[in-house]
C-alpha positions as CSV (number, residue, x, y, z in Angstrom):
1,M,3.1,14.0,10.7
2,S,2.7,11.4,13.4
3,E,0.1,10.7,16.1
4,E,0.3,9.9,19.7
5,S,-0.4,6.4,20.9
6,G,-2.4,5.6,24.1
7,K,1.0,4.9,25.9
8,G,2.2,8.4,25.2
9,E,4.7,7.1,22.6
10,R,5.1,8.5,19.1
11,L,3.1,6.4,16.6
12,N,4.5,6.5,13.1
13,K,2.4,5.4,10.1
14,I,3.7,3.4,7.2
15,L,1.5,2.8,4.2
16,I,2.0,-0.5,2.2
17,P,-0.1,-0.7,-1.0
18,I,-0.8,-4.4,-1.7
19,A,-1.3,-5.4,-5.3
20,D,-2.2,-8.8,-6.7
21,F,1.3,-9.9,-5.9
22,Y,3.5,-9.6,-2.8
23,D,6.7,-10.9,-1.4
24,K,7.0,-11.4,2.4
25,D,10.8,-11.2,2.3
26,K,10.7,-7.9,0.4
27,I,8.1,-6.5,2.9
28,T,10.3,-7.6,5.8
29,H,13.4,-6.0,4.2
30,G,11.5,-2.8,3.6
31,L,10.3,-2.7,7.2
32,Q,13.9,-3.2,8.4
33,V,15.0,-0.3,6.3
34,L,12.2,1.8,7.9
35,S,13.0,0.6,11.4
36,V,13.9,4.2,12.2
37,F,10.2,4.6,12.8
38,K,9.6,3.2,16.3
39,N,6.4,1.3,16.9
40,P,4.8,2.0,13.5
41,L,1.3,1.5,12.6
42,I,1.4,-0.3,9.3
43,V,-1.6,0.2,7.0
44,L,-2.0,-2.4,4.3
45,L,-4.0,-0.8,1.5
46,H,-5.6,-2.6,-1.5
47,I,-7.2,-0.5,-4.2
48,I,-10.0,-2.0,-6.3
49,E,-10.0,-0.2,-9.6
50,V,-13.5,0.9,-10.7
51,P,-13.3,3.0,-13.9
52,S,-16.3,5.2,-13.4
53,R,-16.5,8.6,-15.1
54,T,-19.8,10.2,-14.0
55,Q,-21.1,8.1,-11.2
56,S,-20.1,8.4,-7.6
57,L,-18.3,5.4,-6.3
58,N,-20.9,3.1,-4.5
59,T,-19.4,0.2,-2.7
60,H,-22.6,-2.0,-2.7
61,P,-22.0,-3.6,-6.1
62,Y,-18.5,-4.5,-5.1
63,E,-19.1,-6.0,-1.7
64,K,-18.1,-9.6,-2.8
65,Q,-14.9,-8.4,-4.4
66,I,-14.1,-6.3,-1.4
67,A,-14.6,-9.3,0.9
68,E,-12.4,-11.5,-1.2
69,H,-9.5,-8.9,-1.2
70,R,-10.0,-8.2,2.5
71,R,-9.5,-12.0,3.3
72,R,-6.3,-12.0,1.2
73,V,-4.9,-8.9,2.7
74,E,-5.9,-10.0,6.3
75,A,-3.6,-13.0,5.8
76,I,-0.7,-10.7,5.3
77,A,-1.8,-8.5,8.2
78,E,-1.9,-11.5,10.5
79,W,1.6,-12.5,9.4
80,L,2.8,-9.0,10.3
81,R,1.0,-9.1,13.7
82,E,2.8,-12.3,14.5
83,Q,6.0,-10.3,14.1
84,D,4.6,-7.7,16.7
85,Y,3.6,-5.0,14.3
86,E,0.4,-3.1,14.7
87,V,-1.5,-3.5,11.5
88,K,-4.6,-2.0,9.9
89,V,-6.2,-3.2,6.7
90,K,-7.9,-0.8,4.3
91,I,-9.7,-1.8,1.1
92,A,-10.7,1.1,-1.1
93,L,-12.4,1.8,-4.4
94,A,-10.8,4.3,-6.8
95,R,-11.0,5.2,-10.5
96,H,-7.3,4.4,-10.8
97,V,-4.9,2.6,-8.6
98,V,-2.5,5.6,-8.5
99,E,-5.4,8.0,-7.6
100,G,-6.3,5.7,-4.7
101,I,-2.8,5.4,-3.3
102,V,-2.0,9.1,-3.7
103,T,-5.2,10.1,-2.0
104,E,-4.6,7.8,0.9
105,A,-0.9,8.7,1.3
106,N,-1.6,12.4,1.2
107,T,-4.6,12.5,3.5
108,G,-3.6,9.8,6.0
109,K,-0.7,11.5,7.6
110,Y,1.8,8.8,6.8
111,D,5.5,9.0,7.4
112,A,6.5,6.6,4.7
113,V,5.1,4.5,1.8
114,L,6.6,1.1,1.1
115,M,5.9,-0.1,-2.4
116,L,6.6,-3.4,-4.1
117,K,7.5,-3.0,-7.8
118,R,7.7,-5.7,-10.5
119,R,10.9,-5.8,-12.4
120,V,10.8,-3.6,-15.5
121,K,10.2,-5.6,-18.7
122,K,13.1,-5.7,-21.1
123,G,13.2,-4.4,-24.7
124,Y,10.4,-2.7,-26.5
125,L,7.8,-4.2,-24.1
126,R,8.7,-1.7,-21.4
127,I,7.2,1.1,-23.7
128,F,3.8,-0.3,-23.0
129,Q,4.3,-0.8,-19.2
130,K,2.7,1.7,-17.0
131,S,4.6,2.4,-13.8
132,I,2.3,2.9,-10.8
133,S,5.2,3.4,-8.5
134,E,6.7,6.2,-10.6
135,A,3.4,8.1,-10.7
136,V,3.0,7.7,-7.0
137,I,6.5,9.0,-6.2
138,R,5.7,12.2,-8.3
139,S,2.4,12.9,-6.4
140,V,2.8,11.9,-2.7
141,E,4.2,13.9,0.2
142,P,5.7,11.1,2.4
143,V,9.0,9.4,1.6
144,V,8.6,6.4,-0.7
145,L,10.7,3.3,-0.5
146,I,10.5,0.9,-3.5
147,N,11.5,-2.7,-3.3
148,L,11.9,-4.7,-6.6
149,V,10.1,-8.0,-6.7
150,D,11.2,-10.7,-9.2
151,L,8.1,-12.6,-10.2
152,T,9.9,-15.2,-12.3
């Protein structure tokens, strides 16, 4: 499941899907837990949801949106590079966020997926909340680590 780096060392891959929210402390904590993977390549993935039923996904109409998200995710990548991590940024289009994360996780030969999850709403509101992380856990091959983020 891992690739070889140019130095002959094992290179592990960790996928971190980035939503419209993130918490640097939670990312740091998650990477510390995953420190069993030596010299990991961290892939920051942002999925732009494009609900299209019949048309193939053409990126041209979304270039401005892709550029905006790339700038935001590159700021996180730069912060991780300052901490001596090797980081790659991927921006992808998918019909559903879950579909995009699952496709990337299962085809990208990742060793782990680190997800940030919002705290579950209380009471009857949680009935209407869709859990992306739960759907991802059910469908991906690599191990998934979930870190709860309190957005209050």
